[in-house]
TORKOL-4160 file (C-alpha; in steps of 0.2 Angstrom, whole numbers, padded with zeros to 4 digits, m for minus):
352
<pt num="1" X="0004" Y="m0787" Z="m0339"/>
<pt num="2" X="0000" Y="m0788" Z="m0320"/>
<pt num="3" X="0008" Y="m0771" Z="m0317"/>
<pt num="4" X="m0004" Y="m0762" Z="m0332"/>
<pt num="5" X="m0021" Y="m0770" Z="m0324"/>
<pt num="6" X="m0015" Y="m0764" Z="m0308"/>
<pt num="7" X="m0013" Y="m0747" Z="m0314"/>
<pt num="8" X="m0029" Y="m0748" Z="m0323"/>
<pt num="9" X="m0038" Y="m0751" Z="m0308"/>
<pt num="10" X="m0028" Y="m0736" Z="m0298"/>
<pt num="11" X="m0038" Y="m0725" Z="m0311"/>
<pt num="12" X="m0055" Y="m0731" Z="m0311"/>
<pt num="13" X="m0057" Y="m0732" Z="m0292"/>
<pt num="14" X="m0053" Y="m0713" Z="m0288"/>
<pt num="15" X="m0068" Y="m0709" Z="m0303"/>
<pt num="16" X="m0080" Y="m0722" Z="m0297"/>
<pt num="17" X="m0078" Y="m0716" Z="m0279"/>
<pt num="18" X="m0080" Y="m0697" Z="m0286"/>
<pt num="19" X="m0098" Y="m0703" Z="m0294"/>
<pt num="20" X="m0103" Y="m0709" Z="m0278"/>
<pt num="21" X="m0097" Y="m0693" Z="m0268"/>
<pt num="22" X="m0106" Y="m0684" Z="m0281"/>
<pt num="23" X="m0124" Y="m0694" Z="m0280"/>
<pt num="24" X="m0124" Y="m0694" Z="m0261"/>
<pt num="25" X="m0120" Y="m0674" Z="m0262"/>
<pt num="26" X="m0137" Y="m0674" Z="m0273"/>
<pt num="27" X="m0148" Y="m0685" Z="m0263"/>
<pt num="28" X="m0142" Y="m0674" Z="m0248"/>
<pt num="29" X="m0146" Y="m0659" Z="m0257"/>
<pt num="30" X="m0163" Y="m0666" Z="m0263"/>
<pt num="31" X="m0168" Y="m0671" Z="m0244"/>
<pt num="32" X="m0164" Y="m0652" Z="m0240"/>
<pt num="33" X="m0175" Y="m0646" Z="m0255"/>
<pt num="34" X="m0188" Y="m0659" Z="m0250"/>
<pt num="35" X="m0186" Y="m0651" Z="m0233"/>
<pt num="36" X="m0188" Y="m0632" Z="m0236"/>
<pt num="37" X="m0202" Y="m0634" Z="m0250"/>
<pt num="38" X="m0212" Y="m0644" Z="m0237"/>
<pt num="39" X="m0209" Y="m0630" Z="m0224"/>
<pt num="40" X="m0223" Y="m0620" Z="m0229"/>
<pt num="41" X="m0243" Y="m0621" Z="m0235"/>
<pt num="42" X="m0242" Y="m0604" Z="m0243"/>
<pt num="43" X="m0243" Y="m0607" Z="m0261"/>
<pt num="44" X="m0235" Y="m0589" Z="m0265"/>
<pt num="45" X="m0221" Y="m0591" Z="m0256"/>
<pt num="46" X="m0221" Y="m0612" Z="m0262"/>
<pt num="47" X="m0219" Y="m0606" Z="m0280"/>
<pt num="48" X="m0205" Y="m0593" Z="m0276"/>
<pt num="49" X="m0197" Y="m0606" Z="m0268"/>
<pt num="50" X="m0198" Y="m0617" Z="m0281"/>
<pt num="51" X="m0193" Y="m0606" Z="m0293"/>
<pt num="52" X="m0177" Y="m0600" Z="m0284"/>
<pt num="53" X="m0173" Y="m0617" Z="m0279"/>
<pt num="54" X="m0172" Y="m0622" Z="m0299"/>
<pt num="55" X="m0163" Y="m0606" Z="m0303"/>
<pt num="56" X="m0150" Y="m0607" Z="m0289"/>
<pt num="57" X="m0145" Y="m0625" Z="m0293"/>
<pt num="58" X="m0144" Y="m0624" Z="m0311"/>
<pt num="59" X="m0137" Y="m0607" Z="m0313"/>
<pt num="60" X="m0151" Y="m0601" Z="m0324"/>
<pt num="61" X="m0157" Y="m0582" Z="m0330"/>
<pt num="62" X="m0175" Y="m0586" Z="m0331"/>
<pt num="63" X="m0189" Y="m0597" Z="m0323"/>
<pt num="64" X="m0208" Y="m0598" Z="m0323"/>
<pt num="65" X="m0220" Y="m0611" Z="m0319"/>
<pt num="66" X="m0238" Y="m0615" Z="m0326"/>
<pt num="67" X="m0252" Y="m0620" Z="m0314"/>
<pt num="68" X="m0270" Y="m0621" Z="m0311"/>
<pt num="69" X="m0279" Y="m0609" Z="m0301"/>
<pt num="70" X="m0291" Y="m0621" Z="m0291"/>
<pt num="71" X="m0291" Y="m0640" Z="m0293"/>
<pt num="72" X="m0309" Y="m0638" Z="m0302"/>
<pt num="73" X="m0300" Y="m0627" Z="m0317"/>
<pt num="74" X="m0297" Y="m0634" Z="m0333"/>
<pt num="75" X="m0284" Y="m0622" Z="m0337"/>
<pt num="76" X="m0265" Y="m0620" Z="m0332"/>
<pt num="77" X="m0259" Y="m0601" Z="m0330"/>
<pt num="78" X="m0242" Y="m0595" Z="m0330"/>
<pt num="79" X="m0239" Y="m0589" Z="m0313"/>
<pt num="80" X="m0237" Y="m0569" Z="m0310"/>
<pt num="81" X="m0220" Y="m0575" Z="m0299"/>
<pt num="82" X="m0211" Y="m0579" Z="m0315"/>
<pt num="83" X="m0193" Y="m0573" Z="m0317"/>
<pt num="84" X="m0183" Y="m0566" Z="m0330"/>
<pt num="85" X="m0195" Y="m0569" Z="m0344"/>
<pt num="86" X="m0199" Y="m0552" Z="m0353"/>
<pt num="87" X="m0217" Y="m0554" Z="m0357"/>
<pt num="88" X="m0232" Y="m0545" Z="m0361"/>
<pt num="89" X="m0243" Y="m0541" Z="m0343"/>
<pt num="90" X="m0259" Y="m0537" Z="m0352"/>
<pt num="91" X="m0259" Y="m0556" Z="m0359"/>
<pt num="92" X="m0263" Y="m0572" Z="m0348"/>
<pt num="93" X="m0252" Y="m0588" Z="m0355"/>
<pt num="94" X="m0264" Y="m0602" Z="m0353"/>
<pt num="95" X="m0262" Y="m0621" Z="m0356"/>
<pt num="96" X="m0279" Y="m0629" Z="m0359"/>
<pt num="97" X="m0279" Y="m0646" Z="m0348"/>
<pt num="98" X="m0286" Y="m0657" Z="m0360"/>
<pt num="99" X="m0273" Y="m0651" Z="m0374"/>
<pt num="100" X="m0261" Y="m0665" Z="m0384"/>
<pt num="101" X="m0247" Y="m0657" Z="m0374"/>
<pt num="102" X="m0254" Y="m0658" Z="m0357"/>
<pt num="103" X="m0257" Y="m0678" Z="m0361"/>
<pt num="104" X="m0240" Y="m0682" Z="m0369"/>
<pt num="105" X="m0232" Y="m0674" Z="m0354"/>
<pt num="106" X="m0243" Y="m0685" Z="m0342"/>
<pt num="107" X="m0239" Y="m0699" Z="m0352"/>
<pt num="108" X="m0220" Y="m0697" Z="m0354"/>
<pt num="109" X="m0212" Y="m0689" Z="m0339"/>
<pt num="110" X="m0197" Y="m0682" Z="m0343"/>
<pt num="111" X="m0188" Y="m0665" Z="m0346"/>
<pt num="112" X="m0191" Y="m0658" Z="m0366"/>
<pt num="113" X="m0183" Y="m0645" Z="m0375"/>
<pt num="114" X="m0196" Y="m0634" Z="m0386"/>
<pt num="115" X="m0189" Y="m0640" Z="m0402"/>
<pt num="116" X="m0191" Y="m0657" Z="m0397"/>
<pt num="117" X="m0210" Y="m0653" Z="m0392"/>
<pt num="118" X="m0214" Y="m0647" Z="m0409"/>
<pt num="119" X="m0209" Y="m0662" Z="m0418"/>
<pt num="120" X="m0218" Y="m0673" Z="m0406"/>
<pt num="121" X="m0235" Y="m0664" Z="m0406"/>
<pt num="122" X="m0234" Y="m0651" Z="m0421"/>
<pt num="123" X="m0247" Y="m0638" Z="m0422"/>
<pt num="124" X="m0253" Y="m0639" Z="m0403"/>
<pt num="125" X="m0258" Y="m0621" Z="m0397"/>
<pt num="126" X="m0248" Y="m0626" Z="m0380"/>
<pt num="127" X="m0233" Y="m0627" Z="m0387"/>
<pt num="128" X="m0235" Y="m0609" Z="m0397"/>
<pt num="129" X="m0239" Y="m0603" Z="m0381"/>
<pt num="130" X="m0222" Y="m0608" Z="m0373"/>
<pt num="131" X="m0213" Y="m0603" Z="m0392"/>
<pt num="132" X="m0220" Y="m0586" Z="m0388"/>
<pt num="133" X="m0211" Y="m0587" Z="m0370"/>
<pt num="134" X="m0196" Y="m0594" Z="m0375"/>
<pt num="135" X="m0189" Y="m0607" Z="m0364"/>
<pt num="136" X="m0174" Y="m0617" Z="m0364"/>
<pt num="137" X="m0181" Y="m0631" Z="m0355"/>
<pt num="138" X="m0199" Y="m0640" Z="m0351"/>
<pt num="139" X="m0201" Y="m0648" Z="m0333"/>
<pt num="140" X="m0217" Y="m0658" Z="m0330"/>
<pt num="141" X="m0223" Y="m0657" Z="m0311"/>
<pt num="142" X="m0233" Y="m0674" Z="m0308"/>
<pt num="143" X="m0242" Y="m0682" Z="m0292"/>
<pt num="144" X="m0254" Y="m0696" Z="m0292"/>
<pt num="145" X="m0253" Y="m0698" Z="m0313"/>
<pt num="146" X="m0260" Y="m0681" Z="m0316"/>
<pt num="147" X="m0250" Y="m0667" Z="m0321"/>
<pt num="148" X="m0250" Y="m0653" Z="m0307"/>
<pt num="149" X="m0239" Y="m0640" Z="m0316"/>
<pt num="150" X="m0227" Y="m0637" Z="m0328"/>
<pt num="151" X="m0210" Y="m0629" Z="m0324"/>
<pt num="152" X="m0201" Y="m0618" Z="m0339"/>
<pt num="153" X="m0182" Y="m0613" Z="m0337"/>
<pt num="154" X="m0175" Y="m0602" Z="m0349"/>
<pt num="155" X="m0156" Y="m0599" Z="m0353"/>
<pt num="156" X="m0141" Y="m0602" Z="m0341"/>
<pt num="157" X="m0128" Y="m0589" Z="m0335"/>
<pt num="158" X="m0114" Y="m0600" Z="m0344"/>
<pt num="159" X="m0126" Y="m0606" Z="m0360"/>
<pt num="160" X="m0120" Y="m0622" Z="m0356"/>
<pt num="161" X="m0134" Y="m0635" Z="m0361"/>
<pt num="162" X="m0142" Y="m0647" Z="m0349"/>
<pt num="163" X="m0135" Y="m0664" Z="m0346"/>
<pt num="164" X="m0145" Y="m0679" Z="m0345"/>
<pt num="165" X="m0142" Y="m0679" Z="m0326"/>
<pt num="166" X="m0145" Y="m0663" Z="m0324"/>
<pt num="167" X="m0163" Y="m0666" Z="m0332"/>
<pt num="168" X="m0163" Y="m0680" Z="m0320"/>
<pt num="169" X="m0159" Y="m0670" Z="m0305"/>
<pt num="170" X="m0172" Y="m0656" Z="m0310"/>
<pt num="171" X="m0186" Y="m0670" Z="m0312"/>
<pt num="172" X="m0183" Y="m0675" Z="m0293"/>
<pt num="173" X="m0186" Y="m0658" Z="m0290"/>
<pt num="174" X="m0200" Y="m0655" Z="m0299"/>
<pt num="175" X="m0207" Y="m0674" Z="m0289"/>
<pt num="176" X="m0204" Y="m0666" Z="m0274"/>
<pt num="177" X="m0212" Y="m0648" Z="m0279"/>
<pt num="178" X="m0227" Y="m0659" Z="m0286"/>
<pt num="179" X="m0232" Y="m0665" Z="m0270"/>
<pt num="180" X="m0228" Y="m0649" Z="m0260"/>
<pt num="181" X="m0239" Y="m0639" Z="m0273"/>
<pt num="182" X="m0253" Y="m0653" Z="m0268"/>
<pt num="183" X="m0252" Y="m0650" Z="m0250"/>
<pt num="184" X="m0253" Y="m0632" Z="m0253"/>
<pt num="185" X="m0268" Y="m0634" Z="m0264"/>
<pt num="186" X="m0278" Y="m0645" Z="m0251"/>
<pt num="187" X="m0274" Y="m0634" Z="m0238"/>
<pt num="188" X="m0280" Y="m0618" Z="m0248"/>
<pt num="189" X="m0297" Y="m0628" Z="m0251"/>
<pt num="190" X="m0297" Y="m0632" Z="m0232"/>
<pt num="191" X="m0296" Y="m0614" Z="m0225"/>
<pt num="192" X="m0304" Y="m0606" Z="m0240"/>
<pt num="193" X="m0322" Y="m0600" Z="m0241"/>
<pt num="194" X="m0330" Y="m0608" Z="m0260"/>
<pt num="195" X="m0340" Y="m0596" Z="m0264"/>
<pt num="196" X="m0332" Y="m0578" Z="m0261"/>
<pt num="197" X="m0312" Y="m0586" Z="m0262"/>
<pt num="198" X="m0309" Y="m0577" Z="m0246"/>
<pt num="199" X="m0302" Y="m0586" Z="m0229"/>
<pt num="200" X="m0315" Y="m0594" Z="m0218"/>
<pt num="201" X="m0318" Y="m0588" Z="m0200"/>
<pt num="202" X="m0306" Y="m0601" Z="m0191"/>
<pt num="203" X="m0292" Y="m0597" Z="m0203"/>
<pt num="204" X="m0294" Y="m0577" Z="m0199"/>
<pt num="205" X="m0295" Y="m0581" Z="m0181"/>
<pt num="206" X="m0278" Y="m0591" Z="m0181"/>
<pt num="207" X="m0270" Y="m0578" Z="m0193"/>
<pt num="208" X="m0276" Y="m0564" Z="m0181"/>
<pt num="209" X="m0266" Y="m0574" Z="m0165"/>
<pt num="210" X="m0250" Y="m0575" Z="m0177"/>
<pt num="211" X="m0252" Y="m0557" Z="m0182"/>
<pt num="212" X="m0253" Y="m0550" Z="m0165"/>
<pt num="213" X="m0238" Y="m0558" Z="m0158"/>
<pt num="214" X="m0229" Y="m0554" Z="m0171"/>
<pt num="215" X="m0233" Y="m0537" Z="m0170"/>
<pt num="216" X="m0228" Y="m0537" Z="m0150"/>
<pt num="217" X="m0212" Y="m0546" Z="m0156"/>
<pt num="218" X="m0207" Y="m0533" Z="m0170"/>
<pt num="219" X="m0217" Y="m0518" Z="m0162"/>
<pt num="220" X="m0224" Y="m0515" Z="m0177"/>
<pt num="221" X="m0243" Y="m0510" Z="m0180"/>
<pt num="222" X="m0258" Y="m0519" Z="m0184"/>
<pt num="223" X="m0275" Y="m0513" Z="m0190"/>
<pt num="224" X="m0292" Y="m0525" Z="m0193"/>
<pt num="225" X="m0306" Y="m0518" Z="m0205"/>
<pt num="226" X="m0323" Y="m0526" Z="m0201"/>
<pt num="227" X="m0335" Y="m0524" Z="m0216"/>
<pt num="228" X="m0355" Y="m0526" Z="m0218"/>
<pt num="229" X="m0366" Y="m0526" Z="m0233"/>
<pt num="230" X="m0379" Y="m0512" Z="m0232"/>
<pt num="231" X="m0396" Y="m0519" Z="m0232"/>
<pt num="232" X="m0391" Y="m0536" Z="m0239"/>
<pt num="233" X="m0407" Y="m0545" Z="m0235"/>
<pt num="234" X="m0416" Y="m0534" Z="m0245"/>
<pt num="235" X="m0406" Y="m0541" Z="m0261"/>
<pt num="236" X="m0411" Y="m0558" Z="m0257"/>
<pt num="237" X="m0430" Y="m0555" Z="m0253"/>
<pt num="238" X="m0431" Y="m0544" Z="m0267"/>
<pt num="239" X="m0420" Y="m0552" Z="m0281"/>
<pt num="240" X="m0418" Y="m0568" Z="m0275"/>
<pt num="241" X="m0404" Y="m0579" Z="m0265"/>
<pt num="242" X="m0395" Y="m0580" Z="m0283"/>
<pt num="243" X="m0392" Y="m0560" Z="m0283"/>
<pt num="244" X="m0388" Y="m0560" Z="m0265"/>
<pt num="245" X="m0374" Y="m0572" Z="m0269"/>
<pt num="246" X="m0368" Y="m0562" Z="m0285"/>
<pt num="247" X="m0366" Y="m0548" Z="m0272"/>
<pt num="248" X="m0357" Y="m0556" Z="m0260"/>
<pt num="249" X="m0345" Y="m0563" Z="m0274"/>
<pt num="250" X="m0343" Y="m0546" Z="m0282"/>
<pt num="251" X="m0339" Y="m0537" Z="m0265"/>
<pt num="252" X="m0327" Y="m0551" Z="m0259"/>
<pt num="253" X="m0319" Y="m0549" Z="m0276"/>
<pt num="254" X="m0317" Y="m0530" Z="m0273"/>
<pt num="255" X="m0308" Y="m0532" Z="m0256"/>
<pt num="256" X="m0296" Y="m0544" Z="m0261"/>
<pt num="257" X="m0292" Y="m0533" Z="m0277"/>
<pt num="258" X="m0289" Y="m0517" Z="m0266"/>
<pt num="259" X="m0277" Y="m0527" Z="m0252"/>
<pt num="260" X="m0260" Y="m0532" Z="m0252"/>
<pt num="261" X="m0254" Y="m0550" Z="m0253"/>
<pt num="262" X="m0248" Y="m0551" Z="m0235"/>
<pt num="263" X="m0264" Y="m0545" Z="m0230"/>
<pt num="264" X="m0278" Y="m0556" Z="m0223"/>
<pt num="265" X="m0295" Y="m0555" Z="m0231"/>
<pt num="266" X="m0309" Y="m0566" Z="m0224"/>
<pt num="267" X="m0324" Y="m0570" Z="m0225"/>
<pt num="268" X="m0330" Y="m0566" Z="m0205"/>
<pt num="269" X="m0349" Y="m0575" Z="m0207"/>
<pt num="270" X="m0364" Y="m0570" Z="m0217"/>
<pt num="271" X="m0363" Y="m0554" Z="m0227"/>
<pt num="272" X="m0349" Y="m0549" Z="m0216"/>
<pt num="273" X="m0330" Y="m0548" Z="m0219"/>
<pt num="274" X="m0315" Y="m0544" Z="m0210"/>
<pt num="275" X="m0296" Y="m0539" Z="m0216"/>
<pt num="276" X="m0280" Y="m0540" Z="m0206"/>
<pt num="277" X="m0269" Y="m0528" Z="m0210"/>
<pt num="278" X="m0250" Y="m0533" Z="m0204"/>
<pt num="279" X="m0239" Y="m0517" Z="m0203"/>
<pt num="280" X="m0251" Y="m0505" Z="m0205"/>
<pt num="281" X="m0256" Y="m0488" Z="m0193"/>
<pt num="282" X="m0273" Y="m0483" Z="m0191"/>
<pt num="283" X="m0271" Y="m0470" Z="m0203"/>
<pt num="284" X="m0265" Y="m0480" Z="m0216"/>
<pt num="285" X="m0280" Y="m0492" Z="m0214"/>
<pt num="286" X="m0293" Y="m0480" Z="m0215"/>
<pt num="287" X="m0285" Y="m0475" Z="m0229"/>
<pt num="288" X="m0289" Y="m0493" Z="m0238"/>
<pt num="289" X="m0307" Y="m0495" Z="m0229"/>
<pt num="290" X="m0310" Y="m0478" Z="m0238"/>
<pt num="291" X="m0304" Y="m0485" Z="m0254"/>
<pt num="292" X="m0315" Y="m0501" Z="m0253"/>
<pt num="293" X="m0330" Y="m0493" Z="m0248"/>
<pt num="294" X="m0328" Y="m0480" Z="m0263"/>
<pt num="295" X="m0325" Y="m0496" Z="m0275"/>
<pt num="296" X="m0340" Y="m0505" Z="m0269"/>
<pt num="297" X="m0351" Y="m0490" Z="m0271"/>
<pt num="298" X="m0345" Y="m0487" Z="m0289"/>
<pt num="299" X="m0345" Y="m0505" Z="m0294"/>
<pt num="300" X="m0356" Y="m0509" Z="m0310"/>
<pt num="301" X="m0365" Y="m0525" Z="m0301"/>
<pt num="302" X="m0376" Y="m0534" Z="m0311"/>
<pt num="303" X="m0389" Y="m0550" Z="m0309"/>
<pt num="304" X="m0395" Y="m0553" Z="m0325"/>
<pt num="305" X="m0401" Y="m0537" Z="m0331"/>
<pt num="306" X="m0403" Y="m0529" Z="m0316"/>
<pt num="307" X="m0389" Y="m0517" Z="m0308"/>
<pt num="308" X="m0389" Y="m0519" Z="m0289"/>
<pt num="309" X="m0385" Y="m0503" Z="m0280"/>
<pt num="310" X="m0372" Y="m0511" Z="m0265"/>
<pt num="311" X="m0364" Y="m0502" Z="m0254"/>
<pt num="312" X="m0355" Y="m0506" Z="m0237"/>
<pt num="313" X="m0352" Y="m0499" Z="m0220"/>
<pt num="314" X="m0335" Y="m0502" Z="m0211"/>
<pt num="315" X="m0327" Y="m0501" Z="m0195"/>
<pt num="316" X="m0308" Y="m0499" Z="m0192"/>
<pt num="317" X="m0296" Y="m0500" Z="m0176"/>
<pt num="318" X="m0277" Y="m0503" Z="m0173"/>
<pt num="319" X="m0271" Y="m0517" Z="m0162"/>
<pt num="320" X="m0266" Y="m0511" Z="m0143"/>
<pt num="321" X="m0254" Y="m0522" Z="m0136"/>
<pt num="322" X="m0256" Y="m0517" Z="m0118"/>
<pt num="323" X="m0276" Y="m0519" Z="m0120"/>
<pt num="324" X="m0280" Y="m0531" Z="m0133"/>
<pt num="325" X="m0275" Y="m0548" Z="m0124"/>
<pt num="326" X="m0285" Y="m0559" Z="m0136"/>
<pt num="327" X="m0293" Y="m0559" Z="m0153"/>
<pt num="328" X="m0310" Y="m0554" Z="m0144"/>
<pt num="329" X="m0304" Y="m0536" Z="m0139"/>
<pt num="330" X="m0298" Y="m0531" Z="m0154"/>
<pt num="331" X="m0312" Y="m0539" Z="m0165"/>
<pt num="332" X="m0327" Y="m0531" Z="m0155"/>
<pt num="333" X="m0319" Y="m0513" Z="m0154"/>
<pt num="334" X="m0318" Y="m0514" Z="m0175"/>
<pt num="335" X="m0336" Y="m0521" Z="m0173"/>
<pt num="336" X="m0341" Y="m0506" Z="m0162"/>
<pt num="337" X="m0334" Y="m0494" Z="m0175"/>
<pt num="338" X="m0344" Y="m0504" Z="m0187"/>
<pt num="339" X="m0359" Y="m0501" Z="m0178"/>
<pt num="340" X="m0355" Y="m0483" Z="m0178"/>
<pt num="341" X="m0355" Y="m0484" Z="m0196"/>
<pt num="342" X="m0372" Y="m0491" Z="m0197"/>
<pt num="343" X="m0382" Y="m0481" Z="m0185"/>
<pt num="344" X="m0375" Y="m0464" Z="m0192"/>
<pt num="345" X="m0382" Y="m0466" Z="m0212"/>
<pt num="346" X="m0372" Y="m0483" Z="m0217"/>
<pt num="347" X="m0361" Y="m0482" Z="m0233"/>
<pt num="348" X="m0346" Y="m0475" Z="m0223"/>
<pt num="349" X="m0331" Y="m0478" Z="m0211"/>
<pt num="350" X="m0331" Y="m0476" Z="m0194"/>
<pt num="351" X="m0315" Y="m0479" Z="m0181"/>
<pt num="352" X="m0311" Y="m0484" Z="m0164"/>
């Protein structure tokens, strides 16, 4: 009998050691994931990292994330960086923040399959939206007791079901991701002009220093566009400051939609905007500037029943490493080009 007991102990010990080693390994992985997620405050880079982390660790074919566009928004929207799901790009997949689905996830922090949610909150519009997308698992992102977002995961490469330990691991990743998203959101608020949603002046200056250094290091071109709304004071004086705000917001939206994700569009001050174009030659920057000018001129900008004929002047220049030792030099040259546009009839692009 003693021999049998000893034999049982010898069998159990390696299993327990293996379990502990697995837990230690998982903890180390979570620490590394946490470091990675907290290494950036760029929301797009962060979202990409969250999705790829989930896909890599769980061997997934599909992943996506629902997030609010802003802290004061009341709708979660499927972020455009989703992976693998075949969806209609013309549709914006939304989940309302005051839905039963959101309230349920806030009070029940764990992973769910779509069928399980359908049984718990039948007929909820959010569950119907998820059913259209077709995820296998829904993982809530929580922070400070509130839902920061929702991760949706598709089928796995080996078609294996998620184990309870894997679901727990995903919740740990989601907790880390929720904190990172909250930090990125706060940073976004601190560096964004709330009216136009463009970057603020201080962010522009810091970004220009960074891009100048990168251009020198990588030997790549860098261009700058300065933009000013023509006769802006007239809009305020004639139609009131509300219409002036409408002009600012609409021009800002056109600027944002006309540039790339890697470009930095900022409100330089008042009715003046700026765009930093990394990896862009003067010739290419002129094409971008003309596209912005034309889009503003053709835009139907309305203030009540009044169509506002908005036009802009632009100045463009390219970074010269040997001459531009600081931001002031390149900004002043772009400003001089802008001044040339103003003095030569406005509603045009000039360069220096």
